C-alpha positions as a printed NumPy array, in Angstrom:
array([[125.466,  94.414,  83.546],
       [123.611,  92.119,  81.177],
       [121.454,  93.417,  78.313],
       [119.306,  91.801,  75.654],
       [116.182,  91.806,  73.526],
       [113.211,  90.03 ,  75.111],
       [110.778,  90.498,  72.208],
       [110.083,  92.339,  68.95 ],
       [106.767,  94.135,  68.742],
       [104.718,  96.06 ,  66.242],
       [101.912,  98.55 ,  66.676],
       [ 99.396, 100.007,  64.258],
       [ 98.985, 103.77 ,  64.017],
       [ 98.177, 105.282,  67.447],
       [ 97.766, 101.816,  69.008],
       [ 98.566, 100.853,  72.6  ],
       [ 99.244,  97.241,  73.548],
       [100.393,  95.366,  76.633],
       [102.973,  92.552,  76.787],
       [104.159,  90.467,  79.727],
       [107.274,  88.485,  80.536],
       [107.55 ,  86.212,  83.551],
       [109.863,  84.185,  85.808],
       [112.414,  86.948,  86.347],
       [114.31 ,  86.486,  89.625],
       [112.98 ,  88.937,  92.194],
       [116.507,  89.715,  93.422],
       [117.46 ,  91.198,  90.026],
       [117.081,  94.91 ,  89.308],
       [115.739,  94.944,  85.721],
       [115.288,  98.075,  83.592],
       [113.01 ,  97.88 ,  80.524],
       [113.204, 100.099,  77.465],
       [111.711, 100.093,  73.97 ],
       [113.802, 100.939,  70.911],
       [112.018, 101.701,  67.608],
       [113.347,  99.812,  64.585],
       [111.258, 101.648,  61.989],
       [112.85 , 105.013,  61.173],
       [110.798, 108.163,  61.762],
       [111.611, 111.819,  62.254],
       [109.589, 112.174,  65.489],
       [109.415, 110.244,  68.78 ],
       [107.652, 106.969,  68.046],
       [106.858, 105.07 ,  71.226],
       [106.101, 105.628,  74.872],
       [106.008, 102.841,  77.479],
       [105.309, 102.049,  81.1  ],
       [106.284,  99.099,  83.263],
       [104.292,  97.415,  86.04 ],
       [105.625,  94.62 ,  88.241],
       [103.728,  91.66 ,  89.689],
       [105.326,  89.47 ,  92.363],
       [104.582,  85.884,  91.259],
       [105.863,  84.347,  94.488],
       [108.746,  84.839,  96.921],
       [111.345,  84.304,  94.191],
       [110.022,  85.585,  90.857],
       [108.4  ,  88.602,  89.186],
       [106.279,  89.202,  86.106],
       [106.743,  92.457,  84.198],
       [103.791,  94.036,  82.359],
       [104.974,  96.362,  79.564],
       [102.489,  98.793,  78.018],
       [103.724, 100.372,  74.781],
       [102.008, 103.167,  72.815],
       [102.619, 104.222,  69.23 ],
       [102.768, 108.037,  69.176],
       [102.587, 108.296,  65.39 ],
       [ 99.942, 107.98 ,  62.697],
       [101.885, 105.186,  60.972],
       [102.764, 101.615,  62.024],
       [105.943, 101.11 ,  64.039],
       [108.107,  98.167,  65.037],
       [110.327,  98.086,  68.094],
       [112.506,  95.917,  70.301],
       [111.571,  95.303,  73.922],
       [114.983,  95.432,  75.587],
       [116.134,  94.836,  79.145],
       [119.178,  95.594,  81.269],
       [119.882,  93.578,  84.416],
       [121.725,  95.921,  86.733],
       [122.153,  93.603,  89.729]])
């Protein structure tokens, strides 16, 4: 398994924003997860992932992240390639 950080994001209070990352081999099984880097005492972010098939060989991932708090948050957009 390979893991890494694809991007670092920030969101204002109660903001939702969408990011994309492209040219990922379609044969890979990729899991996306967001990890807050600004400490809070409550859950900070929620996210969803959508996949677009660019062509026969590659995919684009669309990552929608929401800040669940009334204060700004920062986070890492991380991935794990399972196969």
